[in-house]
Structure formats: C-alpha cells, structure tokens
C-alpha positions in Angstrom: 17.1 -9.1 -12.1 18.0 -5.6 -10.7 15.1 -3.7 -9.2 15.2 -1.4 -12.0 15.0 -4.3 -14.8 11.9 -5.5 -12.4 10.1 -2.4 -13.0 11.0 -2.3 -16.7 9.6 -5.6 -17.2 6.2 -4.3 -15.8 6.4 -1.2 -17.9 7.4 -2.9 -21.4 5.2 -6.2 -21.0 2.6 -5.0 -18.4 1.5 -1.6 -19.9 3.0 -2.4 -23.5 5.5 0.5 -23.5 8.5 0.5 -25.9 11.6 0.1 -24.0 12.5 3.6 -24.4 9.1 4.7 -22.8 9.4 2.0 -20.5 12.6 3.3 -19.2 10.7 6.9 -18.3 7.8 5.2 -16.6 10.3 2.9 -14.4 12.5 5.7 -13.4 9.4 7.9 -12.2 8.0 4.3 -10.4 11.5 4.2 -8.5 11.4 7.4 -7.7 7.8 7.2 -6.3 8.4 4.4 -4.1 11.8 5.5 -2.9 13.8 2.7 -4.9 15.6 4.7 -7.2 18.9 5.0 -5.4 18.7 1.1 -5.1 17.8 0.7 -9.1 21.0 -1.5 -9.6 20.4 -3.7 -6.8 19.6 -7.3 -7.4 15.9 -7.7 -6.2 16.7 -10.7 -3.9 19.1 -8.7 -2.1 16.5 -6.1 -0.7 15.1 -6.0 2.6 11.3 -6.7 3.3 10.0 -3.4 3.0 12.1 -2.7 -0.1 10.8 -5.9 -1.5 7.2 -4.6 -1.0 8.2 -1.1 -2.3 9.4 -2.9 -5.4 5.7 -4.5 -5.7 4.3 -1.4 -5.8 7.1 0.0 -8.0 6.2 -2.8 -10.6 2.5 -2.2 -10.5 3.4 1.5 -10.9 5.3 0.3 -14.5 1.9 -0.6 -15.7 0.3 2.7 -15.1 -2.9 1.5 -13.5 -5.8 3.5 -13.1 -6.7 2.3 -9.9 -3.6 0.9 -7.5 -4.7 -2.4 -5.4 -2.5 -2.8 -2.4 -2.6 -5.7 -0.3 -1.3 -6.1 2.9 1.7 -3.9 2.3 2.5 -3.3 5.8 2.1 -7.0 7.0 5.4 -8.4 8.6 6.8 -4.8 9.0 8.2 -3.0 12.0 6.5 -0.1 13.4 8.9 2.3 11.9 9.0 0.6 8.7 5.1 0.8 8.8 5.5 4.7 9.0 7.7 4.5 5.6 4.8 2.7 4.0 2.3 5.1 4.9 4.2 7.9 3.7 4.9 6.2 0.5 1.1 5.8 0.0 0.5 9.4 0.9 3.1 10.6 -1.8 1.4 8.1 -4.4 -2.0 9.7 -3.2 -0.5 13.3 -3.8 0.8 12.3 -7.3 -2.5 11.8 -8.1 -3.0 7.8 -7.5 -6.3 6.4 -6.3 -5.7 3.1 -4.4 -7.8 0.7 -2.8 -5.8 -0.9 0.4 -6.6 -4.2 2.0 -4.7 -4.3 5.5 -5.1 -5.6 8.9 -2.5 -3.2 10.3 -5.1 -0.8 12.1 -2.4 2.0 12.4 -2.4 2.3 8.5 -6.0 2.1 8.2 -6.8 5.1 10.7 -4.0 7.4 9.7 -3.6 6.9 6.0 -6.7 6.6 4.3 -9.7 8.8 3.8 -12.4 6.3 3.9 -12.7 3.1 5.6 -14.5 -0.2 4.8 -15.1 -2.6 7.7 -15.9 -6.4 6.6 -16.8 -9.1 8.2 -17.4 -12.7 6.8 -17.0 -11.2 3.0 -19.7 -8.7 3.7 -19.4 -5.3 4.3 -20.4 -3.4 7.6 -19.7 -0.1 7.6 -18.0 2.5 5.0 -17.0 6.2 6.3 -14.3 7.8 7.7 -11.9 5.9 9.8 -12.8 7.2 12.9 -16.6 6.9 12.5 -15.9 3.4 11.7 -13.2 2.5 14.4 -15.7 4.2 17.0 -18.5 2.6 15.6 -20.4 0.2 18.4 -21.4 -2.2 15.2 -17.7 -2.7 14.4 -17.0 -3.2 18.1 -19.6 -5.8 18.6 -18.5 -8.0 15.7 -14.6 -7.7 16.2 -14.7 -7.8 20.0 -17.8 -9.4 21.0 -20.7 -8.4 22.6 -21.0 -8.4 26.5 -23.8 -10.1 27.7 -26.0 -9.4 31.2 -25.1 -12.0 33.9 
C-alpha cells in the first residue's frame, strides 16, 4: 500500500471515520509528519526514518488523545535524530500530548518538558530533563557507586 493508504486505513478503521473524513485526517497527519510529498510512495520503499514517520502518521490517523512514542529515534543517524526531534516539536506545537519512551539520551534532554528515569520497572525520578540527568541518584543507578578503597 502507499504511504497515504496506510494512514487512510488508520483513519477509517482506527478512528471510525468515513472515507471522505479519513482523507482530510490522513492528509493532515502526512503534513505533520513530513510525509505529504511521499504520499504516493509504497510504504516498503521508505527509508528507516520515513518508516518511523509513517508509524507516527498512522497513529495520528486514529486521532489519539495521547500519542505514545516508543523508541522512535532507535537506529537513526545523528541527523535523522534531529529530524525526529523537530517532528516531535511540531506535533507538540500542534497540540499533541505525548509520552515518549526512548534510550537516545539527546532526545530526552533536548526535546522533552519532563523526564522520568526508570530502573527495574520503577520510577527513580521525575522532573525537568536537566535536573534528572544531573541527579546523583540517576548517576549512581546507571553508572554505579564508586566505593572507597
């Protein structure tokens, strides 16, 4: 299927829109994710970055109240990570609320308002990204505690 058709399926079958309503939702999702110009491209021909954009566009097609992003920056180059961060900023500016699970630290420090650091399934600390990243608790858990010798 094409990029557009993928998003249309989400809008029609995920959000329950008529095909006509789904078209408008799909076009908006493609514009927000930077895929509008590639809407006729077969999804299987997309780069990794554009496949990740398509995943988000499909999610947007369902008109979520809360957008969950999981490892969107994984496997991307540094330049592509910057593209993802810009896309997330654009989504935020458009009014979307997101929860983003990520291991690419740059994204969490530079592209989020609040950061939750977890270890072993439990919350260690929640706060502004700089506060969390500079926390002694986070440092001890992730880098280890230096012992006196």
